[in-house]
C-alpha positions in Angstrom: 39.2 -20.4 23.2 36.8 -19.0 25.8 37.7 -15.5 24.7 36.4 -16.1 21.4 33.7 -18.0 22.4 32.8 -14.7 24.5 33.1 -12.5 21.5 30.5 -14.6 19.4 28.3 -15.2 22.1 28.2 -11.4 22.1 28.3 -11.0 18.5 25.0 -13.5 18.2 23.1 -11.6 21.3 23.4 -8.2 19.7 22.1 -9.6 16.3 19.2 -11.4 18.2 18.8 -8.2 19.9 18.6 -5.9 17.1 16.7 -8.3 14.9 13.7 -8.8 17.4 14.1 -4.8 18.5 13.5 -3.9 14.4 10.7 -6.7 14.0 8.8 -5.1 17.0 9.6 -1.6 15.5 7.6 -2.8 12.2 5.1 -4.9 14.2 4.4 -1.1 15.7 5.2 1.6 13.2 2.2 3.8 12.2 4.2 4.8 8.7 5.6 1.3 7.5 5.2 -2.3 6.6 6.7 -4.8 4.7 4.4 -5.2 1.8 1.4 -3.4 0.6 0.0 0.5 1.2 -0.2 2.1 4.9 -1.9 5.1 5.7 -1.4 7.5 8.5 -2.1 10.8 6.9 -3.1 12.2 3.3 -1.3 14.9 1.6 -3.9 17.6 1.0 -3.9 21.6 0.9 -7.2 21.5 2.4 -8.8 22.1 6.0 -9.7 18.4 6.5 -9.2 16.0 8.8 -10.7 12.4 9.6 -11.9 12.1 13.2 -11.7 7.9 13.8 -13.5 6.0 16.6 -11.8 2.2 17.2 -13.9 -0.6 18.6 -17.4 -1.1 19.5 -19.9 -0.5 18.7 -21.9 0.3 22.0 -24.5 2.8 23.6 -22.0 5.3 23.3 -22.9 5.6 20.0 -26.2 7.1 20.7 -23.7 10.2 22.7 -21.5 10.4 19.7 -23.9 10.7 16.9 -25.6 13.9 18.1 -22.2 15.4 18.9 -21.1 15.0 15.6 -24.2 16.3 14.1 -23.8 19.3 15.9 -20.3 20.5 14.0 -21.6 19.0 10.7 -18.8 16.5 11.2 -18.5 13.0 9.5 -16.4 10.3 11.1 -15.3 6.9 10.6 -16.1 4.6 13.1 -13.5 0.7 13.1 -15.7 -1.4 14.5 -15.0 -4.9 15.5 -17.0 -7.9 13.9 -17.9 -9.6 17.1 -19.3 -6.5 18.8 -21.1 -5.4 15.6 -23.1 -8.8 15.4 -24.3 -8.4 18.8 -25.4 -4.9 18.4 -26.1 -4.5 14.4 -29.1 -1.3 15.7 -26.0 0.9 16.6 -24.1 0.5 13.6 -27.3 0.8 11.3 -27.3 4.2 13.0 -23.7 5.1 12.3 -24.6 4.4 8.7 -28.0 6.2 8.5 -26.3 9.6 9.9 -23.8 9.3 7.1 -20.9 8.2 8.9 -18.1 5.6 7.3 -17.8 2.0 8.9 -14.4 0.3 8.8 -13.2 -3.1 9.7 -11.3 -3.6 13.1 -11.2 -7.2 12.9 -13.7 -9.8 14.2 -12.1 -10.7 17.7 -9.8 -7.6 17.9 -6.8 -9.7 18.3 -3.5 -8.7 17.2 -3.1 -9.6 13.4 0.6 -10.9 14.2 1.9 -14.4 14.3 -1.3 -15.5 12.5 -2.2 -17.4 9.3 -3.7 -16.5 6.2 -6.4 -18.3 6.7 -7.3 -17.1 10.4 -6.8 -13.1 8.9 -9.1 -14.1 6.1 -11.9 -15.3 8.5 -11.5 -12.2 10.7 -11.6 -9.7 8.0 -14.3 -11.2 5.7 -16.6 -12.0 8.5 -16.7 -8.6 9.6 -17.0 -7.3 6.0 -20.1 -9.2 5.9 -21.5 -7.7 9.1 -20.6 -4.2 7.9 -22.4 -5.2 4.6 -25.3 -6.2 6.8 -25.4 -2.9 8.7 -26.1 -1.3 5.3 -22.8 0.1 4.7 -22.2 0.5 1.1 -18.8 2.7 0.7 -15.4 1.1 0.1 -14.5 -0.7 3.6 -11.3 0.7 5.2 -8.9 -1.5 7.2 -7.4 -0.9 10.7 -5.4 -3.7 12.5 -5.9 -4.0 16.2 -3.3 -1.8 18.7 -2.2 -0.7 14.7 0.4 -4.3 14.9 0.9 -6.2 11.6 3.8 -7.8 10.5 3.8 -9.7 6.8 0.7 -11.9 7.0 -1.8 -8.9 7.4 -0.1 -6.8 5.0 0.2 -9.6 2.2 -3.3 -10.3 2.8 -4.6 -6.9 2.2 -2.3 -6.4 -0.5 -3.2 -9.4 -2.5 -7.0 -8.3 -2.0 -6.1 -4.5 -2.8 -7.0 -2.9 0.6 -4.9 -0.3 2.6 -4.0 -0.5 5.9 -5.2 3.0 7.8 -3.4 4.0 10.8 -3.0 7.5 12.2 -0.8 10.4 13.0 -2.6 11.8 16.0 -3.4 9.9 19.0 -4.3 12.1 22.1 -5.2 8.8 24.2 -1.7 7.4 24.0 -0.3 10.4 26.1 -2.8 11.9 28.1 -5.7 11.4 30.9 -7.1 15.1 30.9 -9.5 16.2 28.1 -8.1 19.5 28.2 -4.8 17.9 27.8 -5.6 16.0 24.6 -7.2 18.6 23.1 -4.1 20.9 23.2 -2.4 18.1 22.1 -4.1 17.8 18.8 -4.6 21.8 18.5 -0.5 21.5 18.5 0.2 18.7 16.4 -2.6 19.1 13.6 -2.5 19.7 9.9 -4.4 19.4 6.6 -5.0 15.7 6.1 -4.6 14.4 9.5 -5.9 11.1 10.9 -6.8 11.2 14.9 -7.8 8.3 16.6 -10.1 8.4 20.0 -11.2 5.4 22.3 -15.1 6.7 23.3 -17.1 3.3 23.0 -16.0 2.0 26.5 -16.1 5.3 28.5 -18.3 5.7 31.8 -16.7 8.8 32.5 -17.6 11.1 30.2 -14.3 12.2 29.6 -14.0 10.8 25.7 -17.3 12.7 24.9 -15.2 15.5 26.1 -12.3 15.2 24.3 -14.4 14.7 21.3 -16.2 17.8 21.9 -13.4 19.9 22.7 -11.8 18.6 19.5 -14.6 19.4 17.0 -15.3 23.0 18.7 -11.3 23.5 18.6 -10.6 22.5 15.0 -13.8 24.1 13.8 -12.9 27.2 15.1 -9.3 26.8 13.0 -11.4 26.3 10.1 -10.8 22.5 9.7 -13.8 20.1 8.4 -14.2 16.9 9.5 -14.4 14.5 6.8 -14.5 10.5 6.3 -11.5 8.4 5.6 -12.5 7.5 2.1 -13.7 11.5 1.6 -10.1 12.6 2.8 -8.5 10.5 0.5 -10.5 12.1 -2.2 -9.0 15.3 -1.3 -5.5 13.9 -1.7 -3.2 16.6 -3.5 -5.6 19.0 -3.7 
């Protein structure tokens, strides 16, 4: 009897472990979600890439915009509503420079195990602030840390919106700018979406990384476009 109980205990624990592991993988996947559309790159033959910046806006916008202009690059800024509300002029500068603004929620809370009303408030409040900043294009959405399960994909799908993730994330693997640049150069392909986090950088390393990527990929014949522009080039 004890042996039978032990076997069932092992089975139950194993099933529970596999379930939790699957939930973890679904939550963090850049390429899969249970419902709706998720985009981590775009299929195109054109040498186009999307450079995306998460968080902010902060004073670092004033460093980024001239850098992007130097390389004739357009980028997508996924901004946090709470910070956008307190720094609307920075977002207005982004819009005036011809870049895209995306929604990164209002509070930057992880959008898992949240009610639909919470998700709706987080997204729609930030949408309104993005419009207040003057952005008139389609507002793409990126979940904080890329995490999602059921509620968020359901809400986005119901409202005909996609989940935008990425396929290159140098900040997750390397510390030194040169290593991050080399990682991007070695893994880049037409239609890639690159994720960077320059908004809170006080060391200047993120600026070096950004310029290194802009310079290296420009030399390789790539052009930098917004997420919306990249999607327009799909299958071309």
